[in-house]
BALOBA-1460 file (C-alpha; in Angstrom, 3 decimals):
// residues 394
<rec num="1" residu="m" x="-6.261" y="-65.431" z="-35.460"/>
<rec num="2" residu="y" x="-6.787" y="-61.691" z="-34.908"/>
<rec num="3" residu="q" x="-4.569" y="-60.304" z="-32.137"/>
<rec num="4" residu="g" x="-6.057" y="-56.820" z="-31.582"/>
<rec num="5" residu="l" x="-5.274" y="-53.439" z="-33.182"/>
<rec num="6" residu="e" x="-1.626" y="-52.535" z="-32.568"/>
<rec num="7" residu="r" x="-0.726" y="-49.732" z="-34.964"/>
<rec num="8" residu="i" x="-2.057" y="-47.847" z="-38.001"/>
<rec num="9" residu="y" x="0.162" y="-46.753" z="-40.893"/>
<rec num="10" residu="r" x="-0.965" y="-43.806" z="-43.024"/>
<rec num="11" residu="y" x="0.772" y="-41.370" z="-45.347"/>
<rec num="12" residu="p" x="0.638" y="-37.754" z="-44.073"/>
<rec num="13" residu="f" x="-1.675" y="-35.399" z="-45.984"/>
<rec num="14" residu="l" x="-3.340" y="-38.337" z="-47.739"/>
<rec num="15" residu="r" x="-5.689" y="-37.258" z="-50.547"/>
<rec num="16" residu="c" x="-7.929" y="-39.690" z="-52.445"/>
<rec num="17" residu="p" x="-8.980" y="-38.276" z="-55.842"/>
<rec num="18" residu="r" x="-11.759" y="-40.826" z="-56.382"/>
<rec num="19" residu="g" x="-13.434" y="-39.898" z="-53.086"/>
<rec num="20" residu="l" x="-12.970" y="-43.512" z="-52.005"/>
<rec num="21" residu="c" x="-10.887" y="-44.344" z="-48.935"/>
<rec num="22" residu="a" x="-9.683" y="-47.761" z="-47.798"/>
<rec num="23" residu="r" x="-8.424" y="-49.642" z="-44.760"/>
<rec num="24" residu="l" x="-6.467" y="-52.885" z="-44.579"/>
<rec num="25" residu="l" x="-6.243" y="-54.697" z="-41.238"/>
<rec num="26" residu="l" x="-3.859" y="-57.633" z="-40.754"/>
<rec num="27" residu="a" x="-4.402" y="-60.450" z="-38.261"/>
<rec num="28" residu="n" x="-1.317" y="-59.335" z="-36.293"/>
<rec num="29" residu="g" x="-3.063" y="-56.055" z="-35.470"/>
<rec num="30" residu="l" x="-1.288" y="-53.775" z="-37.963"/>
<rec num="31" residu="g" x="-3.506" y="-51.521" z="-40.064"/>
<rec num="32" residu="f" x="-2.916" y="-49.547" z="-43.271"/>
<rec num="33" residu="e" x="-5.032" y="-46.584" z="-44.336"/>
<rec num="34" residu="g" x="-4.990" y="-45.445" z="-47.945"/>
<rec num="35" residu="c" x="-7.135" y="-44.700" z="-50.962"/>
<rec num="36" residu="g" x="-9.677" y="-47.067" z="-52.407"/>
<rec num="37" residu="f" x="-10.207" y="-48.148" z="-55.990"/>
<rec num="38" residu="g" x="-12.326" y="-50.707" z="-57.724"/>
<rec num="39" residu="a" x="-15.520" y="-51.730" z="-55.965"/>
<rec num="40" residu="q" x="-16.832" y="-50.339" z="-52.700"/>
<rec num="41" residu="g" x="-17.095" y="-53.096" z="-50.109"/>
<rec num="42" residu="i" x="-15.333" y="-55.448" z="-47.708"/>
<rec num="43" residu="a" x="-13.171" y="-58.469" z="-48.537"/>
<rec num="44" residu="v" x="-11.485" y="-61.016" z="-46.278"/>
<rec num="45" residu="g" x="-8.589" y="-63.204" z="-47.365"/>
<rec num="46" residu="e" x="-5.042" y="-64.323" z="-46.821"/>
<rec num="47" residu="a" x="-2.641" y="-61.448" z="-47.591"/>
<rec num="48" residu="v" x="0.114" y="-62.616" z="-49.967"/>
<rec num="49" residu="f" x="2.553" y="-60.787" z="-52.227"/>
<rec num="50" residu="t" x="3.926" y="-61.260" z="-55.733"/>
<rec num="51" residu="t" x="7.264" y="-60.002" z="-57.034"/>
<rec num="52" residu="a" x="6.014" y="-59.880" z="-60.644"/>
<rec num="53" residu="m" x="6.645" y="-56.518" z="-62.343"/>
<rec num="54" residu="t" x="4.132" y="-57.181" z="-65.137"/>
<rec num="55" residu="g" x="1.282" y="-59.589" z="-65.776"/>
<rec num="56" residu="y" x="-1.311" y="-58.250" z="-63.339"/>
<rec num="57" residu="p" x="-4.251" y="-59.262" z="-65.625"/>
<rec num="58" residu="e" x="-2.978" y="-62.856" z="-65.502"/>
<rec num="59" residu="s" x="-2.321" y="-62.730" z="-61.762"/>
<rec num="60" residu="l" x="-5.714" y="-61.249" z="-60.923"/>
<rec num="61" residu="t" x="-7.527" y="-63.923" z="-62.950"/>
<rec num="62" residu="d" x="-5.398" y="-66.866" z="-61.756"/>
<rec num="63" residu="p" x="-7.718" y="-69.300" z="-59.893"/>
<rec num="64" residu="s" x="-4.819" y="-70.208" z="-57.591"/>
<rec num="65" residu="y" x="-5.277" y="-66.776" z="-55.936"/>
<rec num="66" residu="r" x="-8.852" y="-67.565" z="-54.879"/>
<rec num="67" residu="g" x="-9.348" y="-66.628" z="-51.209"/>
<rec num="68" residu="q" x="-6.366" y="-64.267" z="-51.121"/>
<rec num="69" residu="i" x="-5.694" y="-60.527" z="-51.024"/>
<rec num="70" residu="l" x="-2.878" y="-59.915" z="-53.477"/>
<rec num="71" residu="v" x="-0.159" y="-57.342" z="-52.742"/>
<rec num="72" residu="e" x="1.956" y="-56.051" z="-55.638"/>
<rec num="73" residu="t" x="5.593" y="-55.295" z="-54.829"/>
<rec num="74" residu="h" x="6.144" y="-53.233" z="-57.978"/>
<rec num="75" residu="p" x="5.397" y="-49.576" z="-57.145"/>
<rec num="76" residu="m" x="3.267" y="-48.769" z="-60.228"/>
<rec num="77" residu="i" x="0.485" y="-51.118" z="-61.265"/>
<rec num="78" residu="g" x="-2.069" y="-50.579" z="-64.015"/>
<rec num="79" residu="n" x="0.098" y="-48.511" z="-66.369"/>
<rec num="80" residu="y" x="-0.779" y="-50.620" z="-69.427"/>
<rec num="81" residu="g" x="-4.456" y="-50.886" z="-68.562"/>
<rec num="82" residu="v" x="-6.632" y="-53.941" z="-69.108"/>
<rec num="83" residu="p" x="-6.608" y="-55.925" z="-72.386"/>
<rec num="84" residu="s" x="-9.721" y="-57.043" z="-74.199"/>
<rec num="85" residu="p" x="-11.013" y="-60.561" z="-73.432"/>
<rec num="86" residu="s" x="-11.928" y="-60.860" z="-77.121"/>
<rec num="87" residu="r" x="-8.287" y="-61.702" z="-77.971"/>
<rec num="88" residu="r" x="-8.468" y="-65.501" z="-78.059"/>
<rec num="89" residu="y" x="-6.796" y="-68.699" z="-79.194"/>
<rec num="90" residu="a" x="-9.083" y="-71.672" z="-79.882"/>
<rec num="91" residu="g" x="-11.758" y="-69.869" z="-77.891"/>
<rec num="92" residu="i" x="-9.479" y="-69.334" z="-74.856"/>
<rec num="93" residu="p" x="-8.680" y="-65.709" z="-73.836"/>
<rec num="94" residu="l" x="-5.022" y="-64.856" z="-74.511"/>
<rec num="95" residu="d" x="-4.473" y="-62.381" z="-71.658"/>
<rec num="96" residu="y" x="-6.555" y="-63.927" z="-68.879"/>
<rec num="97" residu="e" x="-6.180" y="-67.092" z="-66.804"/>
<rec num="98" residu="s" x="-9.917" y="-67.501" z="-66.165"/>
<rec num="99" residu="d" x="-13.192" y="-65.738" z="-66.976"/>
<rec num="100" residu="r" x="-13.137" y="-63.428" z="-63.938"/>
<rec num="101" residu="i" x="-10.939" y="-61.770" z="-61.330"/>
<rec num="102" residu="q" x="-10.234" y="-64.412" z="-58.689"/>
<rec num="103" residu="v" x="-8.494" y="-62.451" z="-55.906"/>
<rec num="104" residu="e" x="-10.598" y="-61.272" z="-52.970"/>
<rec num="105" residu="g" x="-8.860" y="-57.882" z="-52.881"/>
<rec num="106" residu="f" x="-5.941" y="-56.040" z="-54.476"/>
<rec num="107" residu="v" x="-3.165" y="-53.883" z="-52.997"/>
<rec num="108" residu="a" x="-0.871" y="-51.508" z="-54.913"/>
<rec num="109" residu="a" x="1.369" y="-48.560" z="-54.125"/>
<rec num="110" residu="e" x="0.256" y="-46.288" z="-56.983"/>
<rec num="111" residu="l" x="-2.173" y="-46.438" z="-59.914"/>
<rec num="112" residu="p" x="-0.852" y="-44.528" z="-62.945"/>
<rec num="113" residu="t" x="-3.091" y="-43.496" z="-65.819"/>
<rec num="114" residu="p" x="-3.036" y="-46.396" z="-68.320"/>
<rec num="115" residu="s" x="-1.485" y="-45.891" z="-71.723"/>
<rec num="116" residu="h" x="-1.441" y="-48.828" z="-74.129"/>
<rec num="117" residu="y" x="-2.928" y="-49.420" z="-77.560"/>
<rec num="118" residu="a" x="-4.553" y="-52.712" z="-76.459"/>
<rec num="119" residu="s" x="-6.140" y="-51.350" z="-73.281"/>
<rec num="120" residu="v" x="-9.931" y="-51.270" z="-73.131"/>
<rec num="121" residu="m" x="-10.326" y="-49.966" z="-69.563"/>
<rec num="122" residu="s" x="-8.399" y="-48.951" z="-66.465"/>
<rec num="123" residu="l" x="-7.558" y="-51.273" z="-63.585"/>
<rec num="124" residu="d" x="-9.906" y="-49.228" z="-61.386"/>
<rec num="125" residu="e" x="-12.792" y="-49.723" z="-63.847"/>
<rec num="126" residu="w" x="-12.086" y="-53.441" z="-64.167"/>
<rec num="127" residu="l" x="-12.096" y="-54.109" z="-60.422"/>
<rec num="128" residu="r" x="-15.257" y="-52.030" z="-60.043"/>
<rec num="129" residu="e" x="-16.948" y="-53.991" z="-62.839"/>
<rec num="130" residu="e" x="-15.960" y="-57.296" z="-61.176"/>
<rec num="131" residu="n" x="-16.950" y="-56.126" z="-57.664"/>
<rec num="132" residu="v" x="-13.437" y="-56.462" z="-56.210"/>
<rec num="133" residu="p" x="-12.127" y="-53.826" z="-53.747"/>
<rec num="134" residu="g" x="-8.602" y="-52.430" z="-53.884"/>
<rec num="135" residu="i" x="-6.362" y="-50.157" z="-51.820"/>
<rec num="136" residu="y" x="-3.471" y="-47.964" z="-52.997"/>
<rec num="137" residu="r" x="-1.272" y="-45.162" z="-51.697"/>
<rec num="138" residu="i" x="0.033" y="-47.271" z="-48.838"/>
<rec num="139" residu="d" x="3.628" y="-48.318" z="-48.137"/>
<rec num="140" residu="t" x="3.650" y="-51.706" z="-49.867"/>
<rec num="141" residu="r" x="7.377" y="-52.068" z="-49.105"/>
<rec num="142" residu="l" x="6.591" y="-52.060" z="-45.402"/>
<rec num="143" residu="l" x="3.622" y="-54.370" z="-45.887"/>
<rec num="144" residu="v" x="5.704" y="-56.911" z="-47.819"/>
<rec num="145" residu="r" x="8.460" y="-56.732" z="-45.216"/>
<rec num="146" residu="i" x="5.870" y="-57.565" z="-42.549"/>
<rec num="147" residu="l" x="4.653" y="-60.563" z="-44.575"/>
<rec num="148" residu="r" x="8.217" y="-61.758" z="-45.120"/>
<rec num="149" residu="e" x="9.047" y="-61.516" z="-41.422"/>
<rec num="150" residu="h" x="5.791" y="-62.886" z="-40.018"/>
<rec num="151" residu="g" x="4.594" y="-65.048" z="-42.904"/>
<rec num="152" residu="v" x="1.291" y="-64.681" z="-44.730"/>
<rec num="153" residu="l" x="-1.542" y="-63.270" z="-42.611"/>
<rec num="154" residu="m" x="-5.307" y="-63.207" z="-42.760"/>
<rec num="155" residu="a" x="-6.552" y="-59.702" z="-43.513"/>
<rec num="156" residu="v" x="-9.680" y="-57.667" z="-44.120"/>
<rec num="157" residu="l" x="-9.837" y="-54.920" z="-46.753"/>
<rec num="158" residu="a" x="-12.583" y="-52.282" z="-46.831"/>
<rec num="159" residu="t" x="-13.231" y="-49.510" z="-49.340"/>
<rec num="160" residu="f" x="-15.780" y="-46.785" z="-48.518"/>
<rec num="161" residu="p" x="-16.698" y="-43.146" z="-49.248"/>
<rec num="162" residu="c" x="-14.184" y="-40.983" z="-47.394"/>
<rec num="163" residu="n" x="-16.993" y="-39.214" z="-45.517"/>
<rec num="164" residu="e" x="-18.481" y="-42.541" z="-44.329"/>
<rec num="165" residu="p" x="-15.533" y="-44.441" z="-42.778"/>
<rec num="166" residu="i" x="-15.807" y="-48.047" z="-41.650"/>
<rec num="167" residu="e" x="-14.422" y="-48.213" z="-38.127"/>
<rec num="168" residu="w" x="-11.380" y="-50.309" z="-37.279"/>
<rec num="169" residu="s" x="-13.414" y="-52.054" z="-34.589"/>
<rec num="170" residu="e" x="-15.870" y="-53.277" z="-37.225"/>
<rec num="171" residu="l" x="-13.031" y="-54.597" z="-39.387"/>
<rec num="172" residu="a" x="-11.563" y="-56.309" z="-36.328"/>
<rec num="173" residu="r" x="-14.887" y="-58.005" z="-35.627"/>
<rec num="174" residu="i" x="-15.193" y="-59.244" z="-39.222"/>
<rec num="175" residu="l" x="-11.642" y="-60.570" z="-39.221"/>
<rec num="176" residu="a" x="-12.020" y="-62.304" z="-35.858"/>
<rec num="177" residu="e" x="-15.178" y="-64.092" z="-37.056"/>
<rec num="178" residu="s" x="-13.727" y="-65.192" z="-40.406"/>
<rec num="179" residu="k" x="-12.529" y="-68.709" z="-41.128"/>
<rec num="180" residu="n" x="-8.798" y="-69.134" z="-41.734"/>
<rec num="181" residu="y" x="-7.629" y="-69.599" z="-45.333"/>
<rec num="182" residu="d" x="-6.136" y="-73.012" z="-44.517"/>
<rec num="183" residu="e" x="-9.532" y="-74.296" z="-43.396"/>
<rec num="184" residu="k" x="-11.523" y="-73.636" z="-46.585"/>
<rec num="185" residu="v" x="-11.773" y="-75.775" z="-49.725"/>
<rec num="186" residu="f" x="-11.414" y="-73.212" z="-52.522"/>
<rec num="187" residu="a" x="-10.918" y="-75.725" z="-55.354"/>
<rec num="188" residu="l" x="-14.652" y="-76.446" z="-55.388"/>
<rec num="189" residu="e" x="-15.331" y="-72.770" z="-56.143"/>
<rec num="190" residu="v" x="-13.169" y="-72.664" z="-59.284"/>
<rec num="191" residu="s" x="-13.697" y="-76.164" z="-60.694"/>
<rec num="192" residu="p" x="-16.177" y="-76.667" z="-63.578"/>
<rec num="193" residu="k" x="-19.546" y="-78.171" z="-62.695"/>
<rec num="194" residu="k" x="-19.550" y="-80.543" z="-65.675"/>
<rec num="195" residu="p" x="-17.040" y="-81.772" z="-68.287"/>
<rec num="196" residu="i" x="-15.875" y="-79.202" z="-70.838"/>
<rec num="197" residu="t" x="-13.973" y="-80.122" z="-74.021"/>
<rec num="198" residu="h" x="-11.533" y="-77.818" z="-75.834"/>
<rec num="199" residu="n" x="-10.287" y="-78.839" z="-79.297"/>
<rec num="200" residu="p" x="-7.229" y="-77.397" z="-81.068"/>
<rec num="201" residu="p" x="-7.826" y="-75.451" z="-84.300"/>
<rec num="202" residu="g" x="-5.879" y="-77.975" z="-86.404"/>
<rec num="203" residu="e" x="-5.150" y="-81.695" z="-86.332"/>
<rec num="204" residu="i" x="-5.778" y="-83.519" z="-83.054"/>
<rec num="205" residu="r" x="-2.579" y="-85.359" z="-82.122"/>
<rec num="206" residu="a" x="-3.769" y="-86.607" z="-78.743"/>
<rec num="207" residu="r" x="-6.704" y="-86.474" z="-76.354"/>
<rec num="208" residu="v" x="-6.204" y="-85.886" z="-72.641"/>
<rec num="209" residu="s" x="-8.507" y="-85.562" z="-69.663"/>
<rec num="210" residu="m" x="-7.934" y="-83.085" z="-66.850"/>
<rec num="211" residu="l" x="-8.865" y="-83.148" z="-63.182"/>
<rec num="212" residu="d" x="-9.635" y="-79.434" z="-63.030"/>
<rec num="213" residu="c" x="-9.149" y="-77.918" z="-59.575"/>
<rec num="214" residu="g" x="-8.850" y="-74.397" z="-61.017"/>
<rec num="215" residu="v" x="-6.822" y="-74.598" z="-64.210"/>
<rec num="216" residu="k" x="-5.106" y="-71.545" z="-65.650"/>
<rec num="217" residu="y" x="-6.098" y="-70.853" z="-69.227"/>
<rec num="218" residu="g" x="-2.417" y="-70.646" z="-70.115"/>
<rec num="219" residu="i" x="-2.138" y="-74.391" z="-69.481"/>
<rec num="220" residu="l" x="-5.029" y="-75.021" z="-71.869"/>
<rec num="221" residu="r" x="-3.434" y="-72.800" z="-74.506"/>
<rec num="222" residu="r" x="-0.093" y="-74.647" z="-74.319"/>
<rec num="223" residu="l" x="-1.818" y="-78.023" z="-74.700"/>
<rec num="224" residu="l" x="-4.031" y="-76.845" z="-77.568"/>
<rec num="225" residu="e" x="-1.049" y="-75.301" z="-79.377"/>
<rec num="226" residu="r" x="0.476" y="-78.779" z="-79.507"/>
<rec num="227" residu="g" x="-2.627" y="-80.337" z="-81.053"/>
<rec num="228" residu="i" x="-3.888" y="-81.839" z="-77.806"/>
<rec num="229" residu="s" x="-7.640" y="-81.967" z="-77.206"/>
<rec num="230" residu="v" x="-8.481" y="-81.373" z="-73.530"/>
<rec num="231" residu="t" x="-11.595" y="-82.430" z="-71.621"/>
<rec num="232" residu="r" x="-11.818" y="-80.804" z="-68.193"/>
<rec num="233" residu="y" x="-13.581" y="-82.712" z="-65.413"/>
<rec num="234" residu="p" x="-14.812" y="-81.363" z="-62.062"/>
<rec num="235" residu="c" x="-12.380" y="-81.882" z="-59.200"/>
<rec num="236" residu="t" x="-15.024" y="-84.115" z="-57.595"/>
<rec num="237" residu="a" x="-14.797" y="-86.646" z="-60.455"/>
<rec num="238" residu="s" x="-13.644" y="-90.201" z="-59.815"/>
<rec num="239" residu="a" x="-10.704" y="-91.661" z="-61.721"/>
<rec num="240" residu="d" x="-13.004" y="-94.060" z="-63.571"/>
<rec num="241" residu="e" x="-14.805" y="-91.086" z="-65.152"/>
<rec num="242" residu="f" x="-11.788" y="-89.709" z="-67.020"/>
<rec num="243" residu="l" x="-9.145" y="-92.427" z="-67.411"/>
<rec num="244" residu="e" x="-10.225" y="-94.959" z="-70.017"/>
<rec num="245" residu="d" x="-10.950" y="-92.967" z="-73.170"/>
<rec num="246" residu="y" x="-7.921" y="-90.660" z="-73.144"/>
<rec num="247" residu="d" x="-4.249" y="-90.817" z="-74.103"/>
<rec num="248" residu="g" x="-3.058" y="-89.036" z="-70.962"/>
<rec num="249" residu="v" x="-4.161" y="-87.131" z="-67.879"/>
<rec num="250" residu="v" x="-3.440" y="-83.626" z="-66.566"/>
<rec num="251" residu="l" x="-3.792" y="-82.761" z="-62.872"/>
<rec num="252" residu="s" x="-4.292" y="-79.006" z="-62.783"/>
<rec num="253" residu="n" x="-3.202" y="-76.191" z="-60.533"/>
<rec num="254" residu="g" x="-5.673" y="-74.647" z="-58.097"/>
<rec num="255" residu="p" x="-6.099" y="-72.787" z="-54.813"/>
<rec num="256" residu="g" x="-6.058" y="-73.718" z="-51.162"/>
<rec num="257" residu="n" x="-4.672" y="-76.238" z="-48.731"/>
<rec num="258" residu="p" x="-3.902" y="-79.546" z="-50.505"/>
<rec num="259" residu="s" x="-4.270" y="-81.495" z="-47.251"/>
<rec num="260" residu="l" x="-8.029" y="-80.794" z="-47.309"/>
<rec num="261" residu="l" x="-8.437" y="-82.515" z="-50.699"/>
<rec num="262" residu="r" x="-8.064" y="-86.119" z="-49.549"/>
<rec num="263" residu="s" x="-10.410" y="-87.656" z="-52.120"/>
<rec num="264" residu="q" x="-8.674" y="-85.715" z="-54.923"/>
<rec num="265" residu="a" x="-5.298" y="-86.976" z="-53.667"/>
<rec num="266" residu="e" x="-6.595" y="-90.561" z="-53.802"/>
<rec num="267" residu="v" x="-7.811" y="-89.988" z="-57.360"/>
<rec num="268" residu="a" x="-4.422" y="-88.492" z="-58.298"/>
<rec num="269" residu="a" x="-2.633" y="-91.551" z="-56.892"/>
<rec num="270" residu="h" x="-4.917" y="-93.826" z="-58.924"/>
<rec num="271" residu="v" x="-4.111" y="-91.803" z="-62.042"/>
<rec num="272" residu="a" x="-0.363" y="-91.932" z="-61.337"/>
<rec num="273" residu="t" x="-0.382" y="-95.721" z="-61.180"/>
<rec num="274" residu="s" x="-2.712" y="-96.226" z="-64.154"/>
<rec num="275" residu="g" x="0.041" y="-96.662" z="-66.734"/>
<rec num="276" residu="k" x="-1.020" y="-93.565" z="-68.654"/>
<rec num="277" residu="p" x="1.200" y="-90.490" z="-69.149"/>
<rec num="278" residu="v" x="0.456" y="-87.862" z="-66.505"/>
<rec num="279" residu="l" x="1.296" y="-84.171" z="-66.224"/>
<rec num="280" residu="a" x="0.677" y="-82.564" z="-62.818"/>
<rec num="281" residu="i" x="1.093" y="-78.835" z="-62.172"/>
<rec num="282" residu="c" x="1.304" y="-76.979" z="-58.835"/>
<rec num="283" residu="l" x="-1.652" y="-78.194" z="-56.731"/>
<rec num="284" residu="g" x="-1.751" y="-81.202" z="-59.060"/>
<rec num="285" residu="m" x="1.801" y="-82.115" z="-58.028"/>
<rec num="286" residu="q" x="0.882" y="-81.736" z="-54.363"/>
<rec num="287" residu="l" x="-2.188" y="-83.966" z="-54.694"/>
<rec num="288" residu="l" x="-0.225" y="-86.559" z="-56.644"/>
<rec num="289" residu="s" x="2.546" y="-86.623" z="-54.028"/>
<rec num="290" residu="i" x="0.182" y="-86.723" z="-51.044"/>
<rec num="291" residu="g" x="-1.848" y="-89.503" z="-52.635"/>
<rec num="292" residu="l" x="1.300" y="-91.610" z="-53.039"/>
<rec num="293" residu="g" x="2.333" y="-91.054" z="-49.426"/>
<rec num="294" residu="a" x="4.391" y="-87.825" z="-49.339"/>
<rec num="295" residu="r" x="3.850" y="-84.916" z="-46.946"/>
<rec num="296" residu="a" x="2.897" y="-81.309" z="-47.739"/>
<rec num="297" residu="y" x="3.788" y="-78.292" z="-45.626"/>
<rec num="298" residu="k" x="3.050" y="-74.584" z="-45.758"/>
<rec num="299" residu="l" x="5.763" y="-72.140" z="-46.793"/>
<rec num="300" residu="p" x="6.191" y="-69.032" z="-44.597"/>
<rec num="301" residu="y" x="5.235" y="-66.591" z="-47.368"/>
<rec num="302" residu="g" x="5.187" y="-68.760" z="-50.473"/>
<rec num="303" residu="h" x="6.610" y="-68.345" z="-53.952"/>
<rec num="304" residu="r" x="4.685" y="-65.881" z="-56.103"/>
<rec num="305" residu="g" x="6.203" y="-64.126" z="-59.100"/>
<rec num="306" residu="v" x="7.564" y="-64.578" z="-62.621"/>
<rec num="307" residu="n" x="11.270" y="-64.461" z="-61.777"/>
<rec num="308" residu="k" x="11.782" y="-67.616" z="-59.708"/>
<rec num="309" residu="p" x="14.763" y="-69.855" z="-60.584"/>
<rec num="310" residu="v" x="14.513" y="-73.638" z="-60.605"/>
<rec num="311" residu="v" x="17.387" y="-76.043" z="-61.221"/>
<rec num="312" residu="e" x="16.853" y="-79.330" z="-63.043"/>
<rec num="313" residu="l" x="18.569" y="-82.075" z="-61.108"/>
<rec num="314" residu="g" x="20.891" y="-84.168" z="-63.204"/>
<rec num="315" residu="t" x="21.535" y="-81.557" z="-65.897"/>
<rec num="316" residu="g" x="22.170" y="-78.596" z="-63.574"/>
<rec num="317" residu="r" x="20.253" y="-76.338" z="-65.968"/>
<rec num="318" residu="c" x="18.537" y="-73.319" z="-64.407"/>
<rec num="319" residu="y" x="15.222" y="-71.970" z="-65.674"/>
<rec num="320" residu="i" x="13.427" y="-68.750" z="-64.709"/>
<rec num="321" residu="t" x="9.808" y="-69.617" z="-64.062"/>
<rec num="322" residu="t" x="6.389" y="-68.458" z="-62.903"/>
<rec num="323" residu="h" x="5.349" y="-69.482" z="-59.377"/>
<rec num="324" residu="n" x="2.169" y="-69.188" z="-57.357"/>
<rec num="325" residu="h" x="2.189" y="-71.588" z="-54.439"/>
<rec num="326" residu="g" x="2.010" y="-71.346" z="-50.678"/>
<rec num="327" residu="y" x="2.487" y="-75.071" z="-50.006"/>
<rec num="328" residu="a" x="5.223" y="-77.490" z="-50.977"/>
<rec num="329" residu="i" x="6.126" y="-81.190" z="-50.759"/>
<rec num="330" residu="d" x="8.745" y="-82.354" z="-48.271"/>
<rec num="331" residu="p" x="11.471" y="-84.060" z="-50.367"/>
<rec num="332" residu="e" x="12.392" y="-86.242" z="-47.397"/>
<rec num="333" residu="s" x="8.930" y="-87.826" z="-47.586"/>
<rec num="334" residu="l" x="9.279" y="-89.131" z="-51.171"/>
<rec num="335" residu="e" x="10.746" y="-92.456" z="-50.061"/>
<rec num="336" residu="g" x="8.386" y="-95.253" z="-51.064"/>
<rec num="337" residu="t" x="6.181" y="-93.064" z="-53.286"/>
<rec num="338" residu="g" x="7.750" y="-94.053" z="-56.599"/>
<rec num="339" residu="l" x="8.618" y="-90.388" z="-57.189"/>
<rec num="340" residu="v" x="12.074" y="-88.809" z="-57.461"/>
<rec num="341" residu="p" x="13.058" y="-85.114" z="-57.294"/>
<rec num="342" residu="w" x="13.211" y="-83.362" z="-60.670"/>
<rec num="343" residu="f" x="13.578" y="-79.621" z="-59.929"/>
<rec num="344" residu="i" x="14.740" y="-77.699" z="-56.880"/>
<rec num="345" residu="q" x="14.506" y="-73.991" z="-56.013"/>
<rec num="346" residu="p" x="18.119" y="-72.893" z="-55.395"/>
<rec num="347" residu="d" x="17.267" y="-70.067" z="-52.961"/>
<rec num="348" residu="d" x="15.435" y="-72.048" z="-50.281"/>
<rec num="349" residu="k" x="15.759" y="-75.638" z="-51.614"/>
<rec num="350" residu="t" x="11.990" y="-76.033" z="-52.074"/>
<rec num="351" residu="l" x="11.105" y="-79.073" z="-54.173"/>
<rec num="352" residu="e" x="9.803" y="-77.722" z="-57.503"/>
<rec num="353" residu="g" x="9.275" y="-80.880" z="-59.522"/>
<rec num="354" residu="v" x="9.124" y="-84.667" z="-59.361"/>
<rec num="355" residu="r" x="9.090" y="-87.535" z="-61.838"/>
<rec num="356" residu="s" x="7.993" y="-91.128" z="-61.445"/>
<rec num="357" residu="r" x="10.584" y="-93.881" z="-61.555"/>
<rec num="358" residu="d" x="8.748" y="-95.469" z="-64.501"/>
<rec num="359" residu="g" x="9.034" y="-92.189" z="-66.448"/>
<rec num="360" residu="l" x="5.299" y="-91.811" z="-67.102"/>
<rec num="361" residu="v" x="4.595" y="-89.027" z="-64.591"/>
<rec num="362" residu="l" x="5.883" y="-85.463" z="-64.913"/>
<rec num="363" residu="a" x="5.041" y="-82.983" z="-62.154"/>
<rec num="364" residu="t" x="6.089" y="-79.393" z="-61.577"/>
<rec num="365" residu="q" x="5.406" y="-77.117" z="-58.626"/>
<rec num="366" residu="f" x="6.068" y="-74.082" z="-60.833"/>
<rec num="367" residu="h" x="3.864" y="-73.066" z="-63.797"/>
<rec num="368" residu="p" x="5.510" y="-74.216" z="-67.048"/>
<rec num="369" residu="e" x="2.819" y="-72.613" z="-69.205"/>
<rec num="370" residu="a" x="4.399" y="-69.192" z="-68.583"/>
<rec num="371" residu="g" x="1.279" y="-67.303" z="-67.576"/>
<rec num="372" residu="p" x="2.299" y="-64.461" z="-67.602"/>
<rec num="373" residu="g" x="5.907" y="-65.517" z="-68.330"/>
<rec num="374" residu="p" x="8.771" y="-66.212" z="-68.922"/>
<rec num="375" residu="w" x="8.701" y="-69.038" z="-71.479"/>
<rec num="376" residu="d" x="11.837" y="-70.896" z="-70.307"/>
<rec num="377" residu="s" x="10.000" y="-74.044" z="-69.222"/>
<rec num="378" residu="t" x="7.236" y="-74.491" z="-71.824"/>
<rec num="379" residu="w" x="9.233" y="-77.463" z="-73.110"/>
<rec num="380" residu="v" x="7.657" y="-79.485" z="-70.280"/>
<rec num="381" residu="f" x="4.512" y="-79.708" z="-72.445"/>
<rec num="382" residu="d" x="6.633" y="-81.064" z="-75.314"/>
<rec num="383" residu="e" x="7.930" y="-83.757" z="-72.965"/>
<rec num="384" residu="f" x="4.363" y="-84.647" z="-72.008"/>
<rec num="385" residu="l" x="3.299" y="-84.947" z="-75.665"/>
<rec num="386" residu="k" x="6.391" y="-87.074" z="-76.358"/>
<rec num="387" residu="l" x="5.376" y="-89.437" z="-73.538"/>
<rec num="388" residu="i" x="1.875" y="-89.703" z="-74.975"/>
<rec num="389" residu="e" x="3.116" y="-90.483" z="-78.490"/>
<rec num="390" residu="e" x="5.590" y="-93.069" z="-77.217"/>
<rec num="391" residu="s" x="2.865" y="-94.668" z="-75.129"/>
<rec num="392" residu="k" x="0.477" y="-94.830" z="-78.120"/>
<rec num="393" residu="n" x="3.146" y="-96.493" z="-80.275"/>
<rec num="394" residu="r" x="3.891" y="-99.293" z="-77.813"/>
């Protein structure tokens, strides 16, 4: 809830070469004034930050960021430009996690001139083409420190011609009238409207269905690379629609508050007890756990980045993984669910993976597909395929 304008942060002698200025107002009353890039307009969302140093094309197109204003902690963003969407594997773009930018707004410290042989446009041009506003030349270190101390905050971002400023009072009004991130069901916005099938380029080793609440294309690529045909179903589908004719089921990642997706959690629980191999990722793990009786809670500022360690319980092995989640499952609530802890985050002890006691369900809170990287945990998809093949041979 908006608390009233408290303070405005602005670099002295600020100059905006594009003639576009920008203002970012947080729900705690702190404002940042900088330069605008991308589209001219106003965006409202939950301000979150990522510690990733590279991979901004993947982050911007990740459906899990729907409804959020993304803050980059790295000081220079856009230096390798924007890759072409024509680079594809089995029809799936190689450098994007969906067909469009998903964030509501984008925040960076500086925008260098891009220089890369594979770049087809600048970050500024891309955001303008996709109608997404951005702000730069603000102190992102201070902004991230605020989010770490206070937790994620609702925010409004406006970009406008420097000679036609949008008043802080107008931004305050918009923010005060906006619905909180936790109260909106974003999965419906990024889920397909009808089933979509993706086939691998070679031999089909298995066929799986997917409850698609906003899947990252990287997950599809990892499955297709292993010869797995994938049919994506809308997140409103019932379990009966996608269980019978497939060798396994994937419960995808996606945006928003998992506690609002009660029917999806019930479907996930049905899937988990169906006797078929199941792979659940991020939101999919949350829905699976909630459906079986566990509790979800919101993290203060979430895990977002490509440098997050997870430790596999039992082996003690540590993997560096990609994360993008603001909610987690309470490990103390797993009793009676049939699930056991699999991975833990060593920094704050967040539960990062569970398995079923019967061995047929694998679930990770992190993103094993490595979009944008690193590739330490892609073996999870090999484990899923192994489960499918063992199940088919029974």
